[in-house]
C-alpha positions as CSV (number, residue, x, y, z in Angstrom):
1,M,0.0,0.0,0.0
2,A,2.9,2.4,0.7
3,L,4.2,1.8,-2.7
4,T,0.8,2.5,-4.3
5,G,0.7,5.8,-2.4
6,E,4.1,6.8,-3.6
7,V,3.3,6.0,-7.2
8,S,0.1,8.1,-6.9
9,V,2.1,11.1,-5.6
10,L,4.7,10.7,-8.3
11,H,2.0,10.5,-10.9
12,E,0.5,13.8,-9.7
13,R,3.8,15.5,-9.6
14,L,4.8,14.3,-13.1
15,D,1.4,15.5,-14.4
16,T,2.0,18.9,-12.8
17,I,5.5,19.1,-14.4
18,E,4.2,18.1,-17.8
19,R,1.4,20.6,-17.7
20,L,3.7,23.5,-16.6
21,L,6.2,22.6,-19.3
22,E,3.4,22.8,-21.9
23,V,1.9,26.0,-20.5
24,K,5.3,27.7,-20.5
25,G,5.9,26.6,-24.1
26,I,9.0,24.5,-23.1
27,L,7.8,21.1,-24.2
28,S,4.5,19.8,-25.5
29,A,2.7,16.6,-24.6
30,T,3.4,15.4,-28.1
31,E,7.2,16.0,-27.7
32,I,7.2,14.1,-24.4
33,E,5.3,11.2,-25.9
34,A,7.6,11.1,-28.9
35,Y,10.8,11.0,-26.9
36,E,12.9,8.0,-27.6
37,P,15.7,7.4,-25.2
38,D,19.1,6.6,-26.6
39,A,21.0,3.4,-25.6
40,K,22.8,5.1,-22.7
41,V,19.5,6.4,-21.2
42,T,17.8,3.0,-21.8
43,K,20.7,1.2,-20.0
44,E,20.6,3.6,-17.0
45,R,16.8,3.2,-16.7
46,E,17.0,-0.6,-16.9
47,Q,19.7,-0.6,-14.2
48,W,17.6,1.8,-11.9
49,R,14.5,-0.4,-12.5
50,A,16.4,-3.6,-11.6
51,E,17.8,-2.1,-8.4
52,Y,14.5,-0.7,-7.4
53,I,12.6,-3.9,-8.0
54,A,15.3,-5.8,-6.0
55,R,14.9,-3.3,-3.1
56,V,11.1,-3.7,-3.1
57,L,11.2,-7.5,-3.3
58,R,14.0,-7.8,-0.7
59,V,11.4,-7.9,2.0
60,V,9.6,-10.8,0.3
61,Q,12.9,-12.6,-0.2
62,E,13.8,-12.2,3.4
63,E,10.5,-13.6,4.5
64,L,10.9,-16.6,2.2
65,E,14.4,-17.3,3.6
66,T,13.0,-17.1,7.2
67,L,10.2,-19.6,6.3
68,K,12.7,-22.0,4.8
69,K,14.8,-21.9,8.0
70,S,11.7,-22.7,10.1
């Protein structure tokens, strides 16, 4: 539930940023949607995602290890 709450907050903040960028004429929603990351950005994002998922699932992994020991 905590993770769901965090995602909700991030969604709202990102929505705010995208709207402000468009209102100020810096970036349009179309430009944001059309963005294609290069190989370096893709690799960095994949690494961040893998590390993040590992942190989130660490609790589950620890519980499984505790159950196996019992």
